[in-house]
N, C-alpha and C positions, 0 to 999 in steps of 0.2 A: 376291653370294654368297647363295644361298638357304639358309635354316635350316629343317630339317625336324624336326618332333617325332618322337621315336622311341618312348619308353615311360617310364612312371613307375618309379622305383626305390623299393622299400619297405624301410625299415630295420627289422631284426629282431635281437633279442638271441640267440634260440635258433634257429639255422638248421635243426637237425634237426626240431624241433617245427613250425616254419613249413613246411618241406618236406613233412612228413607231412600237415599240414592241406591244403595246396594240391594235393598230388599224390594223396592218398588220398580226402579228402572232396570236393575240388573237381574232381578228375579232370584236372589239368593235367600236362603232360609237359615236362620241361626240355629246352631246345634247347642249353644250354651250362651246364656245372657247373665252377666254378673255386673255389679256396680263398677263402671269404668272399663268394661271388657266385654266384647261380643265375638263369639267364635262362629265362623262359617266353614263349610267344607273347603279346606285348602288355604284359608287365611283367617286372620282375626283383626278386629279393630280395637285399638287401645286408646282410651281418652288421654289426651296430652298431659293433664295434671297427674293422673294416676301413673302413666309411664314415667314422667319426670321424677315422681317420688320414688318409685321402685328401682328405676335404672340409675338415677343420679343422686337420689336422696333429697331432692328438692322439687316440689310440685311445679315450680316456676322455672325449671332449668331449661326447658326448650325455648328456642328463639321465638319472638313474637311474630305474628302474621301467619300466612299459610305455611303449612308444613311440607307440602310437595315441592321438591327442588329439581325436577327434571332429571333425576338420576336413578329412578326406580319405576318399574312398570308392573302392574298386575295384568296377567294375561288370562282371558276367558275364551272359550270356544262355544259355538252354537251351530246347529244345523240350518238355521234360517238367519243368515247374517243380514239380509235386507230388512227383515222385520225388526231385528235387534237394533239396526242402525236408526230406523224410524223412531223406535221407542226410547232408546238411550240418548240419541243426539238431541232430542227435544228437551232433555232434562240436564244436560251437561255442556260444558264448554268444549266445542269441537277442536281437535288438533289436526286430524287427518280425516277427510271424508271417506266414504266407502270407496275403496280402491283395490286394484289387483296388484299384488306384489310380483316381482320378477319371476318367482317360482310358482305363480298361478293361484296363490291363496288370496281370497278376498277378505279384507279386514278394514277396521276403522279404529281411530283412537280419540279418546276424550280425556278431559280432566275431571276427577271426582270433586266434590265440594271443597276439599282441602288443597286441591291442585295436583294430586297424584295422577300419574299417567295410567289410563286403563285402556287396554287393547281388547277388542272383540274380533275374533276371526273364525272362519270355518275350519274344521279339523282337516288335516292334510289327507286323511283317508277319503274324506268327501271330495277334496280337490282331485285326487287320483280317479275316483269314480266319475266325477263330472267330465274330466278331460277324456276318459275312455269312452264315455257315452257320446262325446262329440265326434268320435271316429278315430281317435288316436290309438295306436297299438301300444303294447307295454313299453317298448323301447322309447317311443316318443313321449309317453307319460313320464318315464324316468328322466328323460332329458329336460322336459318342461318343468318338472317339480324339483329336480335335483335330489330325488329320493332313490335309494337303492332298489334294485329289481325285486328283492324279497319283500320289501315294504309294499311296493305297488301291487305285486301279486296277491299278497295277503289282504290288502284293501279291496281289491277287485273280487276276492272270494267271499266277502261278507255282504 
């Protein structure tokens, strides 16, 4: 019996506030909306009382206060990380400003309305293309991004 990972479910207290953040600031579109549960491509939001009832048998089982505990991150990618930073950071608590990671990827991190960590970064394929466009050869791009040569060559071929 194969078991296949499907998606993380993020528990939230205020579904309307969470939906506003993920749909308006993050540009996500729900694929299914039920009472207490909203599915997006790659993840879902589950209202805390619904989650508590179904997981623990008690609608009040989850601890009070914000549910994000700095031990989980939702990761998103975009081709225009600068525009995303402007749009998202205006609506969320900033954790990390737009920065370049040691492997060349530009990203930023915020907290969603519940306190969950959300990272937005450029795809590594875009990083490889950006570095190659700056004059780096394949070996230099591999060294800078810590990506294998096959990955870099495939990224540059697209």
